[in-house]
N, CA, C and O atoms as a GROMACS GRO file, in nm:
protein
  564
    1UNK      N    1  -2.098   1.137   1.049
    1UNK     CA    2  -2.016   1.104   0.935
    1UNK      C    3  -2.092   1.142   0.809
    1UNK      O    4  -2.214   1.125   0.802
    2UNK      N    5  -2.023   1.193   0.710
    2UNK     CA    6  -2.089   1.232   0.586
    2UNK      C    7  -2.060   1.131   0.476
    2UNK      O    8  -1.967   1.051   0.486
    3UNK      N    9  -2.143   1.138   0.371
    3UNK     CA   10  -2.122   1.049   0.257
    3UNK      C   11  -1.995   1.082   0.182
    3UNK      O   12  -1.945   0.999   0.106
    4UNK      N   13  -1.940   1.203   0.203
    4UNK     CA   14  -1.816   1.240   0.136
    4UNK      C   15  -1.698   1.160   0.189
    4UNK      O   16  -1.602   1.135   0.116
    5UNK      N   17  -1.703   1.119   0.314
    5UNK     CA   18  -1.597   1.040   0.373
    5UNK      C   19  -1.660   0.925   0.450
    5UNK      O   20  -1.677   0.934   0.572
    6UNK      N   21  -1.696   0.816   0.382
    6UNK     CA   22  -1.768   0.707   0.447
    6UNK      C   23  -1.680   0.616   0.534
    6UNK      O   24  -1.732   0.523   0.596
    7UNK      N   25  -1.548   0.642   0.539
    7UNK     CA   26  -1.459   0.558   0.617
    7UNK      C   27  -1.389   0.644   0.723
    7UNK      O   28  -1.331   0.747   0.691
    8UNK      N   29  -1.396   0.599   0.848
    8UNK     CA   30  -1.328   0.668   0.957
    8UNK      C   31  -1.224   0.574   1.015
    8UNK      O   32  -1.255   0.459   1.049
    9UNK      N   33  -1.102   0.620   1.027
    9UNK     CA   34  -0.996   0.542   1.092
    9UNK      C   35  -1.012   0.558   1.242
    9UNK      O   36  -1.023   0.670   1.293
   10UNK      N   37  -1.014   0.447   1.313
   10UNK     CA   38  -1.028   0.448   1.458
   10UNK      C   39  -0.892   0.467   1.525
   10UNK      O   40  -0.792   0.414   1.477
   11UNK      N   41  -0.890   0.540   1.634
   11UNK     CA   42  -0.768   0.553   1.713
   11UNK      C   43  -0.743   0.421   1.786
   11UNK      O   44  -0.831   0.335   1.793
   12UNK      N   45  -0.624   0.405   1.841
   12UNK     CA   46  -0.594   0.285   1.920
   12UNK      C   47  -0.693   0.271   2.035
   12UNK      O   48  -0.742   0.162   2.063
   13UNK      N   49  -0.723   0.382   2.101
   13UNK     CA   50  -0.817   0.379   2.214
   13UNK      C   51  -0.956   0.336   2.169
   13UNK      O   52  -1.022   0.257   2.237
   14UNK      N   53  -1.002   0.387   2.054
   14UNK     CA   54  -1.132   0.345   2.001
   14UNK      C   55  -1.132   0.198   1.964
   14UNK      O   56  -1.232   0.129   1.983
   15UNK      N   57  -1.020   0.148   1.911
   15UNK     CA   58  -1.009   0.005   1.880
   15UNK      C   59  -1.023  -0.079   2.007
   15UNK      O   60  -1.097  -0.177   2.008
   16UNK      N   61  -0.953  -0.040   2.114
   16UNK     CA   62  -0.961  -0.114   2.239
   16UNK      C   63  -1.100  -0.106   2.300
   16UNK      O   64  -1.150  -0.205   2.353
   17UNK      N   65  -1.164   0.011   2.292
   17UNK     CA   66  -1.301   0.023   2.342
   17UNK      C   67  -1.394  -0.072   2.268
   17UNK      O   68  -1.479  -0.138   2.328
   18UNK      N   69  -1.376  -0.079   2.135
   18UNK     CA   70  -1.459  -0.170   2.056
   18UNK      C   71  -1.431  -0.316   2.095
   18UNK      O   72  -1.525  -0.393   2.114
   19UNK      N   73  -1.304  -0.354   2.109
   19UNK     CA   74  -1.271  -0.491   2.149
   19UNK      C   75  -1.332  -0.525   2.285
   19UNK      O   76  -1.380  -0.637   2.305
   20UNK      N   77  -1.331  -0.429   2.378
   20UNK     CA   78  -1.389  -0.453   2.511
   20UNK      C   79  -1.540  -0.472   2.503
   20UNK      O   80  -1.598  -0.542   2.586
   21UNK      N   81  -1.604  -0.410   2.404
   21UNK     CA   82  -1.750  -0.418   2.394
   21UNK      C   83  -1.798  -0.547   2.327
   21UNK      O   84  -1.918  -0.576   2.326
   22UNK      N   85  -1.707  -0.624   2.272
   22UNK     CA   86  -1.740  -0.748   2.202
   22UNK      C   87  -1.680  -0.867   2.275
   22UNK      O   88  -1.605  -0.849   2.372
   23UNK      N   89  -1.712  -0.989   2.230
   23UNK     CA   90  -1.650  -1.107   2.290
   23UNK      C   91  -1.631  -1.221   2.190
   23UNK      O   92  -1.601  -1.334   2.229
   24UNK      N   93  -1.649  -1.192   2.062
   24UNK     CA   94  -1.638  -1.295   1.959
   24UNK      C   95  -1.559  -1.241   1.841
   24UNK      O   96  -1.588  -1.132   1.791
   25UNK      N   97  -1.457  -1.315   1.798
   25UNK     CA   98  -1.375  -1.272   1.685
   25UNK      C   99  -1.319  -1.392   1.611
   25UNK      O  100  -1.356  -1.507   1.636
   26UNK      N  101  -1.229  -1.363   1.518
   26UNK     CA  102  -1.168  -1.467   1.436
   26UNK      C  103  -1.017  -1.464   1.452
   26UNK      O  104  -0.954  -1.359   1.437
   27UNK      N  105  -0.961  -1.579   1.482
   27UNK     CA  106  -0.817  -1.595   1.501
   27UNK      C  107  -0.758  -1.660   1.377
   27UNK      O  108  -0.804  -1.767   1.334
   28UNK      N  109  -0.658  -1.596   1.319
   28UNK     CA  110  -0.586  -1.654   1.204
   28UNK      C  111  -0.447  -1.695   1.253
   28UNK      O  112  -0.379  -1.620   1.323
   29UNK      N  113  -0.406  -1.817   1.213
   29UNK     CA  114  -0.278  -1.870   1.259
   29UNK      C  115  -0.219  -1.963   1.154
   29UNK      O  116  -0.289  -2.010   1.063
   30UNK      N  117  -0.090  -1.990   1.167
   30UNK     CA  118  -0.019  -2.082   1.078
   30UNK      C  119  -0.013  -2.220   1.143
   30UNK      O  120   0.012  -2.232   1.263
   31UNK      N  121  -0.036  -2.323   1.064
   31UNK     CA  122  -0.018  -2.460   1.112
   31UNK      C  123   0.010  -2.548   0.991
   31UNK      O  124  -0.067  -2.550   0.895
   32UNK      N  125   0.120  -2.621   0.998
   32UNK     CA  126   0.159  -2.714   0.892
   32UNK      C  127   0.162  -2.644   0.756
   32UNK      O  128   0.106  -2.694   0.658
   33UNK      N  129   0.228  -2.530   0.751
   33UNK     CA  130   0.247  -2.453   0.627
   33UNK      C  131   0.116  -2.409   0.563
   33UNK      O  132   0.112  -2.383   0.443
   34UNK      N  133   0.011  -2.399   0.642
   34UNK     CA  134  -0.117  -2.347   0.594
   34UNK      C  135  -0.164  -2.239   0.691
   34UNK      O  136  -0.127  -2.238   0.808
   35UNK      N  137  -0.244  -2.147   0.639
   35UNK     CA  138  -0.306  -2.045   0.722
   35UNK      C  139  -0.448  -2.092   0.755
   35UNK      O  140  -0.523  -2.133   0.666
   36UNK      N  141  -0.482  -2.086   0.882
   36UNK     CA  142  -0.614  -2.128   0.929
   36UNK      C  143  -0.683  -2.008   0.993
   36UNK      O  144  -0.617  -1.915   1.041
   37UNK      N  145  -0.814  -2.010   0.994
   37UNK     CA  146  -0.892  -1.909   1.064
   37UNK      C  147  -1.004  -1.979   1.138
   37UNK      O  148  -1.068  -2.069   1.084
   38UNK      N  149  -1.026  -1.936   1.262
   38UNK     CA  150  -1.128  -2.001   1.344
   38UNK      C  151  -1.194  -1.898   1.436
   38UNK      O  152  -1.128  -1.805   1.482
   39UNK      N  153  -1.322  -1.915   1.461
   39UNK     CA  154  -1.388  -1.824   1.555
   39UNK      C  155  -1.352  -1.858   1.699
   39UNK      O  156  -1.337  -1.975   1.734
   40UNK      N  157  -1.338  -1.755   1.780
   40UNK     CA  158  -1.313  -1.776   1.923
   40UNK      C  159  -1.388  -1.669   2.001
   40UNK      O  160  -1.415  -1.560   1.951
   41UNK      N  161  -1.421  -1.702   2.125
   41UNK     CA  162  -1.465  -1.597   2.215
   41UNK      C  163  -1.346  -1.559   2.301
   41UNK      O  164  -1.260  -1.642   2.332
   42UNK      N  165  -1.342  -1.433   2.340
   42UNK     CA  166  -1.224  -1.377   2.404
   42UNK      C  167  -1.266  -1.274   2.507
   42UNK      O  168  -1.384  -1.240   2.518
   43UNK      N  169  -1.169  -1.225   2.582
   43UNK     CA  170  -1.189  -1.112   2.672
   43UNK      C  171  -1.062  -1.028   2.671
   43UNK      O  172  -0.952  -1.080   2.650
   44UNK      N  173  -1.078  -0.899   2.692
   44UNK     CA  174  -0.963  -0.807   2.699
   44UNK      C  175  -0.912  -0.805   2.842
   44UNK      O  176  -0.990  -0.794   2.937
   45UNK      N  177  -0.782  -0.816   2.857
   45UNK     CA  178  -0.714  -0.803   2.986
   45UNK      C  179  -0.603  -0.702   2.969
   45UNK      O  180  -0.498  -0.732   2.913
   46UNK      N  181  -0.627  -0.579   3.016
   46UNK     CA  182  -0.536  -0.466   2.994
   46UNK      C  183  -0.514  -0.448   2.845
   46UNK      O  184  -0.608  -0.420   2.771
   47UNK      N  185  -0.391  -0.464   2.799
   47UNK     CA  186  -0.361  -0.443   2.657
   47UNK      C  187  -0.336  -0.576   2.585
   47UNK      O  188  -0.258  -0.583   2.490
   48UNK      N  189  -0.402  -0.681   2.632
   48UNK     CA  190  -0.392  -0.813   2.569
   48UNK      C  191  -0.531  -0.874   2.557
   48UNK      O  192  -0.627  -0.825   2.617
   49UNK      N  193  -0.540  -0.981   2.479
   49UNK     CA  194  -0.662  -1.059   2.471
   49UNK      C  195  -0.634  -1.196   2.530
   49UNK      O  196  -0.523  -1.247   2.520
   50UNK      N  197  -0.735  -1.254   2.593
   50UNK     CA  198  -0.724  -1.389   2.646
   50UNK      C  199  -0.834  -1.475   2.586
   50UNK      O  200  -0.946  -1.429   2.566
   51UNK      N  201  -0.801  -1.601   2.558
   51UNK     CA  202  -0.903  -1.698   2.521
   51UNK      C  203  -0.866  -1.834   2.576
   51UNK      O  204  -0.750  -1.862   2.605
   52UNK      N  205  -0.966  -1.918   2.590
   52UNK     CA  206  -0.946  -2.055   2.640
   52UNK      C  207  -0.955  -2.150   2.522
   52UNK      O  208  -1.030  -2.127   2.427
   53UNK      N  209  -0.879  -2.257   2.529
   53UNK     CA  210  -0.884  -2.357   2.423
   53UNK      C  211  -0.852  -2.495   2.481
   53UNK      O  212  -0.781  -2.507   2.581
   54UNK      N  213  -0.905  -2.595   2.418
   54UNK     CA  214  -0.872  -2.733   2.452
   54UNK      C  215  -0.747  -2.772   2.374
   54UNK      O  216  -0.697  -2.695   2.292
   55UNK      N  217  -0.698  -2.892   2.398
   55UNK     CA  218  -0.589  -2.945   2.317
   55UNK      C  219  -0.638  -2.952   2.174
   55UNK      O  220  -0.753  -2.989   2.149
   56UNK      N  221  -0.553  -2.918   2.079
   56UNK     CA  222  -0.595  -2.924   1.940
   56UNK      C  223  -0.516  -2.828   1.854
   56UNK      O  224  -0.407  -2.783   1.892
   57UNK      N  225  -0.571  -2.796   1.738
   57UNK     CA  226  -0.496  -2.722   1.637
   57UNK      C  227  -0.460  -2.580   1.681
   57UNK      O  228  -0.348  -2.535   1.655
   58UNK      N  229  -0.551  -2.508   1.747
   58UNK     CA  230  -0.518  -2.372   1.790
   58UNK      C  231  -0.401  -2.373   1.888
   58UNK      O  232  -0.307  -2.294   1.875
   59UNK      N  233  -0.407  -2.462   1.985
   59UNK     CA  234  -0.302  -2.468   2.086
   59UNK      C  235  -0.169  -2.510   2.023
   59UNK      O  236  -0.065  -2.450   2.050
   60UNK      N  237  -0.173  -2.612   1.940
   60UNK     CA  238  -0.052  -2.658   1.872
   60UNK      C  239   0.007  -2.546   1.786
   60UNK      O  240   0.129  -2.526   1.784
   61UNK      N  241  -0.079  -2.474   1.717
   61UNK     CA  242  -0.033  -2.368   1.628
   61UNK      C  243   0.038  -2.257   1.704
   61UNK      O  244   0.146  -2.214   1.663
   62UNK      N  245  -0.020  -2.209   1.814
   62UNK     CA  246   0.043  -2.097   1.883
   62UNK      C  247   0.170  -2.138   1.955
   62UNK      O  248   0.258  -2.056   1.977
   63UNK      N  249   0.180  -2.265   1.992
   63UNK     CA  250   0.304  -2.313   2.052
   63UNK      C  251   0.415  -2.324   1.947
   63UNK      O  252   0.530  -2.292   1.974
   64UNK      N  253   0.378  -2.369   1.826
   64UNK     CA  254   0.477  -2.387   1.719
   64UNK      C  255   0.513  -2.257   1.647
   64UNK      O  256   0.628  -2.237   1.608
   65UNK      N  257   0.415  -2.168   1.630
   65UNK     CA  258   0.438  -2.042   1.560
   65UNK      C  259   0.344  -1.938   1.620
   65UNK      O  260   0.225  -1.937   1.589
   66UNK      N  261   0.397  -1.852   1.706
   66UNK     CA  262   0.309  -1.760   1.780
   66UNK      C  263   0.253  -1.643   1.699
   66UNK      O  264   0.170  -1.569   1.750
   67UNK      N  265   0.296  -1.625   1.575
   67UNK     CA  266   0.246  -1.513   1.494
   67UNK      C  267   0.100  -1.535   1.458
   67UNK      O  268   0.063  -1.637   1.400
   68UNK      N  269   0.016  -1.437   1.493
   68UNK     CA  270  -0.128  -1.449   1.467
   68UNK      C  271  -0.183  -1.317   1.414
   68UNK      O  272  -0.119  -1.212   1.420
   69UNK      N  273  -0.304  -1.326   1.361
   69UNK     CA  274  -0.386  -1.209   1.331
   69UNK      C  275  -0.522  -1.236   1.394
   69UNK      O  276  -0.563  -1.351   1.406
   70UNK      N  277  -0.589  -1.130   1.432
   70UNK     CA  278  -0.719  -1.144   1.499
   70UNK      C  279  -0.810  -1.032   1.450
   70UNK      O  280  -0.766  -0.919   1.434
   71UNK      N  281  -0.937  -1.065   1.424
   71UNK     CA  282  -1.030  -0.966   1.371
   71UNK      C  283  -1.165  -0.977   1.439
   71UNK      O  284  -1.214  -1.087   1.465
   72UNK      N  285  -1.224  -0.862   1.468
   72UNK     CA  286  -1.358  -0.853   1.523
   72UNK      C  287  -1.434  -0.753   1.437
   72UNK      O  288  -1.381  -0.646   1.404
   73UNK      N  289  -1.557  -0.786   1.401
   73UNK     CA  290  -1.637  -0.690   1.324
   73UNK      C  291  -1.780  -0.692   1.373
   73UNK      O  292  -1.825  -0.784   1.441
   74UNK      N  293  -1.851  -0.588   1.334
   74UNK     CA  294  -1.991  -0.572   1.370
   74UNK      C  295  -2.053  -0.483   1.265
   74UNK      O  296  -1.993  -0.384   1.223
   75UNK      N  297  -2.173  -0.518   1.221
   75UNK     CA  298  -2.239  -0.432   1.124
   75UNK      C  299  -2.390  -0.436   1.142
   75UNK      O  300  -2.446  -0.530   1.199
   76UNK      N  301  -2.454  -0.332   1.092
   76UNK     CA  302  -2.599  -0.326   1.084
   76UNK      C  303  -2.634  -0.265   0.949
   76UNK      O  304  -2.548  -0.259   0.861
   77UNK      N  305  -2.754  -0.220   0.930
   77UNK     CA  306  -2.794  -0.166   0.800
   77UNK      C  307  -2.727  -0.034   0.766
   77UNK      O  308  -2.722   0.004   0.649
   78UNK      N  309  -2.675   0.037   0.866
   78UNK     CA  310  -2.621   0.171   0.842
   78UNK      C  311  -2.470   0.182   0.852
   78UNK      O  312  -2.410   0.268   0.788
   79UNK      N  313  -2.407   0.097   0.932
   79UNK     CA  314  -2.264   0.112   0.953
   79UNK      C  315  -2.198  -0.023   0.983
   79UNK      O  316  -2.265  -0.122   1.013
   80UNK      N  317  -2.067  -0.023   0.974
   80UNK     CA  318  -1.988  -0.141   1.006
   80UNK      C  319  -1.860  -0.096   1.076
   80UNK      O  320  -1.809   0.013   1.049
   81UNK      N  321  -1.810  -0.180   1.164
   81UNK     CA  322  -1.684  -0.154   1.232
   81UNK      C  323  -1.600  -0.280   1.222
   81UNK      O  324  -1.652  -0.391   1.235
   82UNK      N  325  -1.471  -0.263   1.197
   82UNK     CA  326  -1.378  -0.376   1.192
   82UNK      C  327  -1.250  -0.336   1.264
   82UNK      O  328  -1.194  -0.229   1.238
   83UNK      N  329  -1.204  -0.422   1.354
   83UNK     CA  330  -1.076  -0.402   1.422
   83UNK      C  331  -0.991  -0.525   1.396
   83UNK      O  332  -1.035  -0.639   1.414
   84UNK      N  333  -0.868  -0.500   1.354
   84UNK     CA  334  -0.772  -0.608   1.325
   84UNK      C  335  -0.648  -0.584   1.408
   84UNK      O  336  -0.599  -0.472   1.419
   85UNK      N  337  -0.599  -0.691   1.467
   85UNK     CA  338  -0.469  -0.680   1.533
   85UNK      C  339  -0.380  -0.793   1.488
   85UNK      O  340  -0.425  -0.902   1.454
   86UNK      N  341  -0.252  -0.763   1.490
   86UNK     CA  342  -0.149  -0.863   1.463
   86UNK      C  343  -0.060  -0.867   1.586
   86UNK      O  344  -0.040  -0.767   1.654
   87UNK      N  345  -0.007  -0.985   1.613
   87UNK     CA  346   0.078  -0.996   1.730
   87UNK      C  347   0.124  -1.138   1.750
   87UNK      O  348   0.135  -1.217   1.656
   88UNK      N  349   0.150  -1.169   1.876
   88UNK     CA  350   0.194  -1.305   1.907
   88UNK      C  351   0.107  -1.362   2.018
   88UNK      O  352   0.056  -1.290   2.104
   89UNK      N  353   0.092  -1.493   2.013
   89UNK     CA  354   0.012  -1.564   2.110
   89UNK      C  355   0.103  -1.657   2.190
   89UNK      O  356   0.202  -1.709   2.138
   90UNK      N  357   0.066  -1.677   2.315
   90UNK     CA  358   0.143  -1.772   2.396
   90UNK      C  359   0.051  -1.837   2.498
   90UNK      O  360  -0.042  -1.775   2.550
   91UNK      N  361   0.079  -1.962   2.523
   91UNK     CA  362   0.008  -2.037   2.625
   91UNK      C  363   0.054  -1.986   2.760
   91UNK      O  364   0.174  -1.982   2.788
   92UNK      N  365  -0.040  -1.946   2.844
   92UNK     CA  366  -0.003  -1.899   2.978
   92UNK      C  367   0.029  -2.017   3.067
   92UNK      O  368  -0.039  -2.120   3.067
   93UNK      N  369   0.134  -2.000   3.144
   93UNK     CA  370   0.171  -2.102   3.243
   93UNK      C  371   0.063  -2.105   3.351
   93UNK      O  372  -0.014  -2.011   3.367
   94UNK      N  373   0.060  -2.213   3.423
   94UNK     CA  374  -0.044  -2.233   3.524
   94UNK      C  375  -0.052  -2.117   3.622
   94UNK      O  376  -0.162  -2.077   3.663
   95UNK      N  377   0.063  -2.061   3.662
   95UNK     CA  378   0.061  -1.952   3.759
   95UNK      C  379   0.011  -1.820   3.700
   95UNK      O  380  -0.017  -1.726   3.775
   96UNK      N  381   0.000  -1.810   3.569
   96UNK     CA  382  -0.054  -1.690   3.504
   96UNK      C  383  -0.197  -1.710   3.455
   96UNK      O  384  -0.269  -1.612   3.434
   97UNK      N  385  -0.239  -1.832   3.436
   97UNK     CA  386  -0.369  -1.861   3.376
   97UNK      C  387  -0.485  -1.807   3.459
   97UNK      O  388  -0.595  -1.789   3.406
   98UNK      N  389  -0.463  -1.780   3.586
   98UNK     CA  390  -0.569  -1.725   3.671
   98UNK      C  391  -0.617  -1.589   3.621
   98UNK      O  392  -0.725  -1.544   3.660
   99UNK      N  393  -0.539  -1.522   3.536
   99UNK     CA  394  -0.582  -1.392   3.480
   99UNK      C  395  -0.718  -1.404   3.412
   99UNK      O  396  -0.794  -1.307   3.409
  100UNK      N  397  -0.748  -1.521   3.357
  100UNK     CA  398  -0.875  -1.539   3.287
  100UNK      C  399  -0.994  -1.531   3.383
  100UNK      O  400  -1.107  -1.510   3.339
  101UNK      N  401  -0.970  -1.548   3.512
  101UNK     CA  402  -1.079  -1.541   3.610
  101UNK      C  403  -1.117  -1.397   3.642
  101UNK      O  404  -1.222  -1.372   3.701
  102UNK      N  405  -1.032  -1.302   3.604
  102UNK     CA  406  -1.054  -1.162   3.636
  102UNK      C  407  -1.118  -1.083   3.522
  102UNK      O  408  -1.136  -0.962   3.534
  103UNK      N  409  -1.150  -1.151   3.414
  103UNK     CA  410  -1.213  -1.086   3.298
  103UNK      C  411  -1.337  -1.166   3.260
  103UNK      O  412  -1.351  -1.282   3.300
  104UNK      N  413  -1.428  -1.106   3.183
  104UNK     CA  414  -1.551  -1.178   3.146
  104UNK      C  415  -1.530  -1.278   3.032
  104UNK      O  416  -1.586  -1.263   2.924
  105UNK      N  417  -1.449  -1.379   3.058
  105UNK     CA  418  -1.422  -1.484   2.960
  105UNK      C  419  -1.513  -1.601   2.991
  105UNK      O  420  -1.483  -1.684   3.078
  106UNK      N  421  -1.624  -1.607   2.920
  106UNK     CA  422  -1.726  -1.708   2.946
  106UNK      C  423  -1.726  -1.812   2.835
  106UNK      O  424  -1.714  -1.777   2.718
  107UNK      N  425  -1.740  -1.941   2.870
  107UNK     CA  426  -1.746  -2.044   2.766
  107UNK      C  427  -1.876  -2.034   2.688
  107UNK      O  428  -1.982  -2.012   2.746
  108UNK      N  429  -1.868  -2.050   2.557
  108UNK     CA  430  -1.986  -2.048   2.470
  108UNK      C  431  -2.038  -2.188   2.445
  108UNK      O  432  -2.156  -2.207   2.415
  109UNK      N  433  -1.950  -2.286   2.456
  109UNK     CA  434  -1.992  -2.425   2.439
  109UNK      C  435  -1.944  -2.503   2.563
  109UNK      O  436  -1.841  -2.470   2.621
  110UNK      N  437  -2.020  -2.605   2.602
  110UNK     CA  438  -1.988  -2.676   2.726
  110UNK      C  439  -1.878  -2.781   2.708
  110UNK      O  440  -1.900  -2.899   2.736
  111UNK      N  441  -1.761  -2.737   2.663
  111UNK     CA  442  -1.648  -2.829   2.654
  111UNK      C  443  -1.539  -2.780   2.750
  111UNK      O  444  -1.534  -2.662   2.785
  112UNK      N  445  -1.455  -2.871   2.792
  112UNK     CA  446  -1.349  -2.837   2.886
  112UNK      C  447  -1.234  -2.771   2.810
  112UNK      O  448  -1.178  -2.828   2.716
  113UNK      N  449  -1.200  -2.651   2.852
  113UNK     CA  450  -1.092  -2.577   2.789
  113UNK      C  451  -1.003  -2.523   2.900
  113UNK      O  452  -1.026  -2.414   2.953
  114UNK      N  453  -0.902  -2.600   2.936
  114UNK     CA  454  -0.817  -2.566   3.049
  114UNK      C  455  -0.703  -2.472   3.012
  114UNK      O  456  -0.645  -2.408   3.099
  115UNK      N  457  -0.671  -2.462   2.883
  115UNK     CA  458  -0.557  -2.382   2.840
  115UNK      C  459  -0.599  -2.238   2.814
  115UNK      O  460  -0.697  -2.212   2.744
  116UNK      N  461  -0.524  -2.144   2.873
  116UNK     CA  462  -0.550  -2.002   2.852
  116UNK      C  463  -0.437  -1.948   2.766
  116UNK      O  464  -0.319  -1.965   2.796
  117UNK      N  465  -0.476  -1.882   2.657
  117UNK     CA  466  -0.380  -1.825   2.563
  117UNK      C  467  -0.392  -1.673   2.568
  117UNK      O  468  -0.502  -1.618   2.571
  118UNK      N  469  -0.277  -1.608   2.569
  118UNK     CA  470  -0.271  -1.462   2.566
  118UNK      C  471  -0.228  -1.418   2.426
  118UNK      O  472  -0.135  -1.474   2.368
  119UNK      N  473  -0.298  -1.318   2.374
  119UNK     CA  474  -0.257  -1.254   2.249
  119UNK      C  475  -0.204  -1.116   2.284
  119UNK      O  476  -0.277  -1.032   2.338
  120UNK      N  477  -0.078  -1.093   2.253
  120UNK     CA  478  -0.017  -0.963   2.278
  120UNK      C  479   0.002  -0.894   2.143
  120UNK      O  480   0.085  -0.936   2.063
  121UNK      N  481  -0.075  -0.788   2.118
  121UNK     CA  482  -0.068  -0.723   1.987
  121UNK      C  483   0.060  -0.640   1.968
  121UNK      O  484   0.110  -0.578   2.062
  122UNK      N  485   0.108  -0.642   1.846
  122UNK     CA  486   0.217  -0.553   1.807
  122UNK      C  487   0.165  -0.443   1.715
  122UNK      O  488   0.232  -0.342   1.693
  123UNK      N  489   0.044  -0.464   1.661
  123UNK     CA  490  -0.019  -0.368   1.571
  123UNK      C  491  -0.170  -0.381   1.585
  123UNK      O  492  -0.223  -0.492   1.591
  124UNK      N  493  -0.239  -0.267   1.590
  124UNK     CA  494  -0.385  -0.268   1.597
  124UNK      C  495  -0.437  -0.158   1.506
  124UNK      O  496  -0.382  -0.048   1.501
  125UNK      N  497  -0.544  -0.190   1.434
  125UNK     CA  498  -0.604  -0.090   1.346
  125UNK      C  499  -0.754  -0.115   1.338
  125UNK      O  500  -0.800  -0.228   1.355
  126UNK      N  501  -0.828  -0.010   1.311
  126UNK     CA  502  -0.972  -0.024   1.302
  126UNK      C  503  -1.031   0.079   1.208
  126UNK      O  504  -0.974   0.186   1.185
  127UNK      N  505  -1.147   0.045   1.155
  127UNK     CA  506  -1.219   0.133   1.063
  127UNK      C  507  -1.368   0.127   1.095
  127UNK      O  508  -1.421   0.023   1.134
  128UNK      N  509  -1.432   0.242   1.078
  128UNK     CA  510  -1.578   0.248   1.084
  128UNK      C  511  -1.625   0.290   0.945
  128UNK      O  512  -1.571   0.385   0.887
  129UNK      N  513  -1.724   0.221   0.893
  129UNK     CA  514  -1.771   0.244   0.758
  129UNK      C  515  -1.918   0.287   0.761
  129UNK      O  516  -2.000   0.224   0.828
  130UNK      N  517  -1.950   0.392   0.690
  130UNK     CA  518  -2.089   0.430   0.669
  130UNK      C  519  -2.136   0.353   0.546
  130UNK      O  520  -2.077   0.366   0.438
  131UNK      N  521  -2.239   0.273   0.561
  131UNK     CA  522  -2.284   0.188   0.452
  131UNK      C  523  -2.396   0.256   0.374
  131UNK      O  524  -2.489   0.311   0.432
  132UNK      N  525  -2.386   0.252   0.244
  132UNK     CA  526  -2.490   0.308   0.158
  132UNK      C  527  -2.590   0.200   0.121
  132UNK      O  528  -2.711   0.222   0.132
  133UNK      N  529  -2.544   0.086   0.077
  133UNK     CA  530  -2.628  -0.027   0.036
  133UNK      C  531  -2.751   0.022  -0.041
  133UNK      O  532  -2.863   0.000   0.003
  134UNK      N  533  -2.731   0.088  -0.156
  134UNK     CA  534  -2.844   0.148  -0.227
  134UNK      C  535  -2.951   0.048  -0.268
  134UNK      O  536  -3.067   0.086  -0.283
  135UNK      N  537  -2.916  -0.078  -0.288
  135UNK     CA  538  -3.015  -0.177  -0.330
  135UNK      C  539  -3.121  -0.201  -0.221
  135UNK      O  540  -3.230  -0.249  -0.252
  136UNK      N  541  -3.090  -0.168  -0.096
  136UNK     CA  542  -3.189  -0.189   0.011
  136UNK      C  543  -3.299  -0.083   0.008
  136UNK      O  544  -3.403  -0.099   0.073
  137UNK      N  545  -3.278   0.025  -0.067
  137UNK     CA  546  -3.376   0.133  -0.074
  137UNK      C  547  -3.463   0.127  -0.199
  137UNK      O  548  -3.549   0.212  -0.220
  138UNK      N  549  -3.439   0.026  -0.282
  138UNK     CA  550  -3.517   0.014  -0.404
  138UNK      C  551  -3.654  -0.045  -0.373
  138UNK      O  552  -3.666  -0.138  -0.292
  139UNK      N  553  -3.755   0.007  -0.437
  139UNK     CA  554  -3.890  -0.049  -0.424
  139UNK      C  555  -3.908  -0.155  -0.533
  139UNK      O  556  -3.911  -0.124  -0.652
  140UNK      N  557  -3.919  -0.278  -0.491
  140UNK     CA  558  -3.936  -0.387  -0.586
  140UNK      C  559  -4.077  -0.444  -0.564
  140UNK      O  560  -4.110  -0.493  -0.457
  141UNK      N  561  -4.158  -0.435  -0.668
  141UNK     CA  562  -4.295  -0.486  -0.658
  141UNK      C  563  -4.307  -0.622  -0.718
  141UNK      O  564  -4.416  -0.680  -0.718
   0.00000   0.00000   0.00000
């Protein structure tokens, strides 16, 4: 990538590859006429995302209003990648929840999370950014 074009638009396939390589993102949802955002760990299952949750605001929100946004990003000193998807979430019925056993959906905290939620995207987009961060190259004595 050159400095003349520091932003690259990712293809859908590149977005999915990036999502598969990560396991932590941010879920945005509506609840009680407010927008909330919360970190979740997830796994990709075909063309959907799965996450586990306990009873609480995330579960209540997706049952009441399934419209969500989800974002995953990663950066270092030279580049950054961000993938955003919009779609709908739904609580999987017991006979479908076993799908979470076929993907690397690992708990990050030792709490019981019996509910499996599927995010089905209607839109996905991603960008890769070449970072200049000129202040990191300054010699300060």
